[in-house]
TORKOL-4160 file (C-alpha; in steps of 0.2 Angstrom, whole numbers, padded with zeros to 4 digits, m for minus):
88
<pt num="1" X="m0129" Y="m0070" Z="0062"/>
<pt num="2" X="m0141" Y="m0065" Z="0077"/>
<pt num="3" X="m0156" Y="m0055" Z="0075"/>
<pt num="4" X="m0149" Y="m0039" Z="0081"/>
<pt num="5" X="m0133" Y="m0040" Z="0069"/>
<pt num="6" X="m0120" Y="m0040" Z="0083"/>
<pt num="7" X="m0109" Y="m0052" Z="0073"/>
<pt num="8" X="m0104" Y="m0038" Z="0060"/>
<pt num="9" X="m0103" Y="m0025" Z="0075"/>
<pt num="10" X="m0088" Y="m0036" Z="0082"/>
<pt num="11" X="m0072" Y="m0028" Z="0074"/>
<pt num="12" X="m0063" Y="m0045" Z="0072"/>
<pt num="13" X="m0078" Y="m0054" Z="0065"/>
<pt num="14" X="m0077" Y="m0040" Z="0053"/>
<pt num="15" X="m0057" Y="m0041" Z="0050"/>
<pt num="16" X="m0060" Y="m0059" Z="0049"/>
<pt num="17" X="m0074" Y="m0057" Z="0034"/>
<pt num="18" X="m0063" Y="m0045" Z="0026"/>
<pt num="19" X="m0047" Y="m0055" Z="0026"/>
<pt num="20" X="m0058" Y="m0071" Z="0017"/>
<pt num="21" X="m0065" Y="m0058" Z="0004"/>
<pt num="22" X="m0046" Y="m0053" Z="0002"/>
<pt num="23" X="m0039" Y="m0071" Z="0001"/>
<pt num="24" X="m0053" Y="m0076" Z="m0011"/>
<pt num="25" X="m0050" Y="m0062" Z="m0022"/>
<pt num="26" X="m0030" Y="m0065" Z="m0021"/>
<pt num="27" X="m0033" Y="m0084" Z="m0026"/>
<pt num="28" X="m0045" Y="m0079" Z="m0040"/>
<pt num="29" X="m0032" Y="m0068" Z="m0049"/>
<pt num="30" X="m0016" Y="m0080" Z="m0045"/>
<pt num="31" X="m0026" Y="m0095" Z="m0052"/>
<pt num="32" X="m0033" Y="m0086" Z="m0067"/>
<pt num="33" X="m0019" Y="m0094" Z="m0078"/>
<pt num="34" X="m0012" Y="m0076" Z="m0083"/>
<pt num="35" X="m0002" Y="m0066" Z="m0071"/>
<pt num="36" X="m0001" Y="m0049" Z="m0079"/>
<pt num="37" X="0010" Y="m0035" Z="m0071"/>
<pt num="38" X="m0006" Y="m0027" Z="m0067"/>
<pt num="39" X="m0014" Y="m0043" Z="m0058"/>
<pt num="40" X="0004" Y="m0046" Z="m0047"/>
<pt num="41" X="0002" Y="m0027" Z="m0042"/>
<pt num="42" X="m0015" Y="m0030" Z="m0037"/>
<pt num="43" X="m0010" Y="m0045" Z="m0028"/>
<pt num="44" X="0005" Y="m0035" Z="m0018"/>
<pt num="45" X="m0007" Y="m0019" Z="m0013"/>
<pt num="46" X="m0020" Y="m0034" Z="m0006"/>
<pt num="47" X="m0005" Y="m0040" Z="0005"/>
<pt num="48" X="m0001" Y="m0025" Z="0010"/>
<pt num="49" X="m0020" Y="m0022" Z="0016"/>
<pt num="50" X="m0020" Y="m0040" Z="0024"/>
<pt num="51" X="m0004" Y="m0037" Z="0033"/>
<pt num="52" X="m0011" Y="m0019" Z="0037"/>
<pt num="53" X="m0028" Y="m0028" Z="0045"/>
<pt num="54" X="m0018" Y="m0042" Z="0053"/>
<pt num="55" X="m0006" Y="m0032" Z="0063"/>
<pt num="56" X="m0017" Y="m0019" Z="0068"/>
<pt num="57" X="m0032" Y="m0031" Z="0073"/>
<pt num="58" X="m0024" Y="m0048" Z="0078"/>
<pt num="59" X="m0008" Y="m0042" Z="0085"/>
<pt num="60" X="m0014" Y="m0028" Z="0096"/>
<pt num="61" X="m0004" Y="m0015" Z="0089"/>
<pt num="62" X="m0016" Y="m0001" Z="0090"/>
<pt num="63" X="m0009" Y="0006" Z="0105"/>
<pt num="64" X="0009" Y="0000" Z="0105"/>
<pt num="65" X="0024" Y="0011" Z="0103"/>
<pt num="66" X="0024" Y="0020" Z="0085"/>
<pt num="67" X="0040" Y="0018" Z="0080"/>
<pt num="68" X="0037" Y="m0003" Z="0083"/>
<pt num="69" X="0020" Y="m0003" Z="0072"/>
<pt num="70" X="0027" Y="0008" Z="0058"/>
<pt num="71" X="0043" Y="m0003" Z="0059"/>
<pt num="72" X="0031" Y="m0017" Z="0057"/>
<pt num="73" X="0021" Y="m0008" Z="0041"/>
<pt num="74" X="0037" Y="m0005" Z="0034"/>
<pt num="75" X="0042" Y="m0023" Z="0033"/>
<pt num="76" X="0025" Y="m0028" Z="0026"/>
<pt num="77" X="0027" Y="m0013" Z="0012"/>
<pt num="78" X="0044" Y="m0017" Z="0008"/>
<pt num="79" X="0040" Y="m0037" Z="0007"/>
<pt num="80" X="0024" Y="m0033" Z="m0005"/>
<pt num="81" X="0036" Y="m0022" Z="m0014"/>
<pt num="82" X="0048" Y="m0036" Z="m0018"/>
<pt num="83" X="0034" Y="m0049" Z="m0021"/>
<pt num="84" X="0028" Y="m0037" Z="m0034"/>
<pt num="85" X="0046" Y="m0035" Z="m0041"/>
<pt num="86" X="0051" Y="m0053" Z="m0040"/>
<pt num="87" X="0035" Y="m0057" Z="m0049"/>
<pt num="88" X="0036" Y="m0046" Z="m0063"/>
């Protein structure tokens, strides 16, 4: 990071760091040895957050057709819910 802090001002850099942090959290939960219903639900919620971040920042969907954006968001939510239901 430079002296002026420009690295964290860039939204893609912040998004990248957030995705890394969320991935480390889900990895720690999954590798803890005991998956409870709460930990599976937390992993599903984190997966939804990561999906939303990827859709908005890396797929350039901020300015896309709202139907397409919300369709992708619904897909991410359904996939995360299915993951939680099948793992529980």
